[in-house]
C-alpha positions in Angstrom: 0.7 -76.4 -152.1 -1.2 -78.7 -154.0 1.6 -81.3 -154.4 1.7 -81.3 -150.6 -2.2 -81.8 -150.1 -1.8 -85.2 -152.3 1.0 -86.1 -150.4 -1.1 -86.0 -147.1 -3.6 -87.3 -148.2 -2.0 -90.4 -149.9 -0.1 -90.7 -146.8 -3.5 -90.9 -144.9 -4.6 -93.2 -147.3 -1.5 -95.9 -146.5 -2.1 -95.7 -143.1 -5.6 -96.8 -143.0 -4.8 -99.3 -145.1 -2.4 -100.8 -143.2 -4.3 -100.5 -140.0 -7.5 -102.9 -141.8 -4.8 -104.7 -142.8 -4.0 -105.4 -139.5 -6.9 -105.5 -138.0 -8.0 -108.5 -140.6 -5.0 -109.9 -139.7 -6.1 -110.0 -135.9 -9.4 -111.7 -136.6 -8.1 -114.3 -138.9 -5.4 -115.4 -136.4 -8.2 -115.1 -133.8 -6.2 -112.5 -131.3 -8.5 -110.5 -131.4 -7.5 -107.0 -129.1 -10.7 -107.0 -127.2 -10.7 -109.1 -123.9 -11.8 -112.7 -123.0 -14.3 -111.9 -120.1 -15.3 -114.6 -117.9 -14.9 -118.1 -118.5 -14.9 -121.3 -116.7 -12.8 -124.6 -117.5 -14.0 -127.9 -118.8 -11.8 -130.9 -120.1 -12.4 -133.7 -122.9 -9.9 -136.2 -123.5 -9.6 -138.0 -127.0 -8.0 -140.9 -128.1 -6.7 -138.6 -131.5 -7.1 -135.1 -131.4 -5.9 -134.6 -135.0 -5.1 -130.7 -135.5 -6.9 -129.3 -132.5 -4.4 -126.5 -131.4 -4.9 -123.9 -128.1 -6.9 -120.7 -129.5 -9.1 -123.2 -131.6 -13.0 -122.5 -131.4 -15.3 -124.6 -129.5 -18.9 -124.7 -130.6 -22.5 -124.9 -129.5 -25.4 -125.4 -132.4 -22.5 -123.2 -135.0 -22.2 -120.5 -132.0 -18.4 -120.1 -130.5 -19.2 -120.5 -126.9 -15.8 -120.9 -126.3 -11.9 -121.8 -127.1 -9.3 -124.2 -126.7 -6.7 -123.2 -123.6 -4.3 -126.1 -123.9 -3.9 -129.6 -125.5 -1.8 -132.1 -123.2 -0.9 -135.8 -122.6 -2.6 -137.6 -119.5 0.1 -139.8 -118.7 -1.9 -142.2 -117.1 -4.3 -143.6 -120.3 -2.4 -142.1 -122.7 -5.7 -139.8 -124.3 -5.0 -136.4 -125.0 -6.4 -134.2 -122.5 -8.4 -131.1 -124.1 -8.9 -128.1 -121.5 -11.5 -125.5 -123.0 -12.5 -122.2 -121.6 -16.0 -121.6 -122.0 -17.9 -118.1 -122.2 -19.5 -117.8 -118.4 -22.8 -116.7 -119.7 -23.2 -120.4 -121.1 -23.6 -122.0 -117.7 -26.2 -124.9 -118.5 -24.5 -127.6 -120.4 -26.2 -130.6 -120.0 -23.7 -132.9 -117.8 -24.3 -136.0 -120.7 -23.4 -133.5 -123.3 -20.2 -134.9 -125.5 -17.7 -133.5 -127.3 -17.0 -133.9 -130.9 -13.8 -133.0 -133.3 -15.6 -131.3 -136.1 -13.9 -129.5 -139.5 -15.3 -126.6 -140.9 -15.2 -127.5 -144.8 -13.4 -130.0 -146.6 -10.3 -128.5 -145.5 -10.9 -126.0 -143.1 -9.6 -125.8 -139.1 -10.5 -128.2 -136.3 -12.4 -127.2 -133.8 -15.1 -128.7 -131.3 -18.3 -129.2 -131.4 -20.8 -129.3 -128.1 -23.3 -132.1 -128.9 -25.8 -131.3 -126.4 -27.0 -133.8 -124.2 -31.1 -133.8 -122.5 -29.5 -134.1 -118.7 -31.1 -131.4 -116.3 -28.0 -131.6 -114.3 -25.5 -129.2 -116.3 -21.8 -129.4 -116.2 -20.0 -127.7 -113.6 -16.4 -125.8 -113.8 -13.4 -128.4 -113.7 -16.3 -131.3 -114.7 -14.8 -133.2 -117.9 -17.1 -134.4 -120.7 -18.2 -138.3 -120.1 -19.0 -139.0 -124.1 -16.2 -137.9 -126.8 -15.5 -138.2 -130.7 -12.3 -138.4 -131.6 -11.0 -136.7 -135.2 -11.8 -138.4 -138.6 -8.2 -139.6 -140.0 -8.6 -139.2 -143.1 -5.1 -140.8 -144.0 -6.1 -143.5 -142.6 -9.5 -143.9 -143.7 -8.2 -143.7 -147.0 -5.7 -146.4 -146.5 -8.2 -148.7 -144.9 -10.6 -147.9 -148.1 -7.5 -148.6 -150.7 -6.4 -151.8 -149.0 -10.0 -153.2 -149.2 -10.4 -153.7 -145.1 
């Protein structure tokens, strides 16, 4: 009987450990089981998106305010068009704000940071950011530095 109790406790401990690993994996991957909530769409066009990918983070003042829905190529302007899903409770982004691609840490993931403007008008669903700043390409920067350009 004592051996059976030990086996049951060990089994429960293993199941709890696997559940904890699953929750951590979902949190790290950004595929959390919670629903996304209400969002609205904004667009930003960039010359170079670097490593930006769908489900990436959109932040404002360091706080996550949305996610990247898709990245496509605009065939008319030959720029990358990024569709952003912004949380509905963040509905007062000034119209002259800019979207900047940043990197979290030295080798971290890239995300879009919204730099706040001062305009009294706000961006409406479906609007595009007028001002954007593309990703910094480290390879190009090192090559230019090494060649003296």
